[in-house]
N, C-alpha and C positions, 0 to 999 in steps of 0.2 A: 446504541447508546442508552446508559443506563436512566433509570425513571428519576434519580435524584439530581440528574444535572438536567434533563425536561424541565423538573420542575422551576429549578433555578433560572433557566434560561426563557420558558415559555411564559413566566409570572402569571397573571390573573387570567384564568377559564373565562371570564366576562369579555376579555377582549378579543379573544378567537372565535366568542359568538358572532359579534359585530363585523370579524375581518371578511367574510364574503361580498359583505354589501359594501362596506368601504373600498375592496378592492375594483368595484364595480366602475368607480369615476374619482375617486377622493381617497386614495390609500392612504389612510392614517393610522395611526396607533403603534403598537407591538404586537409584533407575530410571529410564528415559527412552524418550520415545516418540515418532517422528518422525512428520511428519506434511508434506502436499506438495496442489498443485491436484488432485491424484488424489482426498483425502478430505477435511481438512477446511481448506481454506489460510486464511490469515492474510496480509495484504498491509501493509507498509510502503512507502508511495510518494514518501519523502523522497527526493529526487536530482534531476538535471536534465534536463530535456527540452525537444524541440524542436518545435512547432508548423508548421504548413505548412497554408495554406489559400488562398483564391482572394478577387482585391477585384476587384467589377464597376466593368466601364468604359462608355467610351462607344459604342453600337452594338452591344452584347451581348456585347463582348469583356469581355477578365479579363485580369489578371496574377496572380503570385504573389507570397505574403506570408510571409515565414520569420523566426522568432525563436526564442530559448530562455531558458528560465527556472530558476530552482533553487526548488523546493519543497521544506516541512517539514512533515511530518506530527504532531501532537501526541498524547497519549493519548488524547483524547477522538475523534481522528476530521477534526478541521481541519486543512485545509492551507493555509499562508501562505509568502509570500514575496515581498522585494522587492532592490532592487538597479539595476544597470545591466546593460543587455545591446545588442547591433545586431540589428537590423532590416533585412531585406532587402526590399524594395518593387520590383519589377520589375527593372531592373537597378541601382536604389539599393540603397546601404547606409548607414545612420542610427542613430548612436550614442543609446538613450533611457535613460530610467527606468522601471522597471514596479514595478507591486504587484498580486500574485496573493493571491484565497483562495477556499477551496474545503471542499466534504465530502466525507466516505467516508461511505457507508449501504450498509446489507443486509448483505450478507454472502455468504462461497465465491464460486464462480465466478458469482454472480449481484452482486459488490460492483459498487457505481456511486458514481461522482465526477461532482459538478458544480464548477466552477470559471469563474472571472471574472477576466478578465486587463485593467488597464489600461496603456497606452504611452505616453509622451510624451517628445517631444525638450527641450532644454536650449538655448533660443535656436533658433537657423535651422541648416537641414543643408541639403548640395545634393542636392536632388530635382528632376528632368526640368529641369536646365540652371538653374535658380535655386533661391538661397536662401529656405527657406521652414519654416514651423512644420508640426509632426505629432503627431498624437494618434491612438488607436485603443483603443477598447473593445469585449471581446468574451468572449463567454460559451459553455461547452461542458458537453454534457451526455452521459457518457461512461459506458460500462461495460469491464467485464474481459472480455478474450476467453475464451466460456468452452471451449474446443476446445483441451484441453490439449496437443494435438499440434503448435499452432501456438507460436509465440515470444510469450510473455508481451506484451502491450498493451493499451492503450484502444482501445475500438471504438466505433460510434456504436450510437445506444440501438435497442432493438427499433422503437421508433416514437418518430419526432421526427427533427429536424435533430441533430448532433452538434455544430455552431458556428453562431453567427449572431455579427453586432453590427455595427460601423461603421467607416471609417478617413475622417480628416478631413486633408488638406493644403490648407496656405494658398494660393488661388490657384489652385486647381484643384475644392475643392469637396469635398462626401463622397460617399462608395462604401460601398454592403452587400458585407458579408463572406460568403465560403459555405464549403461544405467543398470545393467543387471535381469535377467527375464525379460519379461514382456515389455520395451520400452514404451508402449502405451499406459502402461500400470505405473509409470514411475509417478511419485508425490511428494510433494516436502509441505507438511503442515505448516498453516500458519499461526504464528504466538498468539496466545490467548487474546480476545477483544479485538483484535485486527478481522472485522467482520463485510466493512464495505458501507457501514453505515455512517451516517450525517446527518447534521442538522443544521437548518438556516436560519438565524435569527434576525430581525427586521424592528427597525424602531423608525418610522415615518412619519414626517409632520409636512405642514401645508408652508411653503415659503413663496408666500406671493401667490403667482399663478402655477408655480410649479411647486414637486413635492418631492423631498428628499430626505435624508437622515442617515442613519450609520445601523451597522449590523455585523454578524460575525458568520463564517463559516467553522464548523464545528464537528472535526471526524474523528471516528471511532479510534484510536490505537491500543497499541500493546499496553495490557491490563496487570501486568506482574507488580508485585510490591517491591520486588528485590530487583527493577528492572535494571539491567548494566548499561544501557545507555540512558539513563537518567530522564526515559519518555515517561509523561503523566497518561491518565487513561484517556486522553483524548489531547487532540492537538487543535488549536483556534488561530482562526484566519481574520483579521479585523477589517471590515471594509466602510466605505462609504457609499451610498445609496442615491440613485434618481431614480423616480419613477414618471412614467408616459403613459397617458390614455389616449389611445386610438380609436375615437367613436364609429370611424368607418368599420373597423373588426371588432368594434364592442370587448375590445382586450386593454388590460394594463400589463404593460412591459417595466420590470422593477432590474435594474442593471447594476452590479455590485463591483466595485472598483478597490483593488487595497488600498489602505489608509498608507501603508508602508512602499515609499516609490522602488523597493530593487524586488517586490514580491510579482510573479507574473500570474498572478489568479486574475482572472475573468469569468461571470456568472451572470447569466439574465435567466428570470423566471416571468413566464408569460402567463396572465391569468385572464380568464374568460369571466365576464359580467356574472358574476352568482355562485361561482364555483369557491367551492372551500378549499381546493388544492393547486396547484398548478398545473395548466394544461401542458405545457412544455419546461423543460429546465437544458439550457446549454452552457457552453461555455468551456473553461481549462482550467484544471486544479491540480496540484502537485504533478505535474507533468501528464495528466493525462485529459482525454477530452471527456467531456458530462455528456452521458448518452444514454 
């Protein structure tokens, strides 16, 4: 989360000096709380990706297959993308159309991604000194790198193969696709700006004997100025808030539900009396379990 964004959302620092006391019994005022890979990460994977793998050849040989696609993640955690891209197969480069579909599941630093990509050229393209048709079907089984000291990336699953599929070229036949080298080292870097960081901004007011208000969940997203999917540097989901104080547990629970009825977001922040940060955050955002 950029410092300028934090400044705009968190507003006056004086409000935060009072926040721990207010959260004890009457959580009123404007508050904001930041999270990241070291706490409760939430991932918006929308952005451009480059995938590199190997295509099997004759006699155990192989050649590299590389291409880029742009993906969009919806509020339920589904990934999709379509359009045109360039594929490099060995020393040949081919213009193709692509479609991609996938799902984001689990959450935190255990977030998983399954993705299927279909590539095909329109007409014929020069491959191996002749004009040929080309198609590829690839499936990916990946997870977020749990090491917060590494650059954010998708890596191989704990068990299984990160990529499998096949490539077909007219006149040359079909070949299997593999990760290449040691599958456990397979990695797909995440686009700049996607780091699992997010902010919860809240404005709570006293309403009779209850406390409620409005807020927003703001997730770090792809930050390139020329973003081909039109994504801003952060993704904002607005919410209604309700707060309940439990004297027996000496806790305040703040529940966020989406303003938009078609959003599946749910989030709860638990505060212990006197604490400046929530002791527990649970819920579901962008298809992921917050944990």
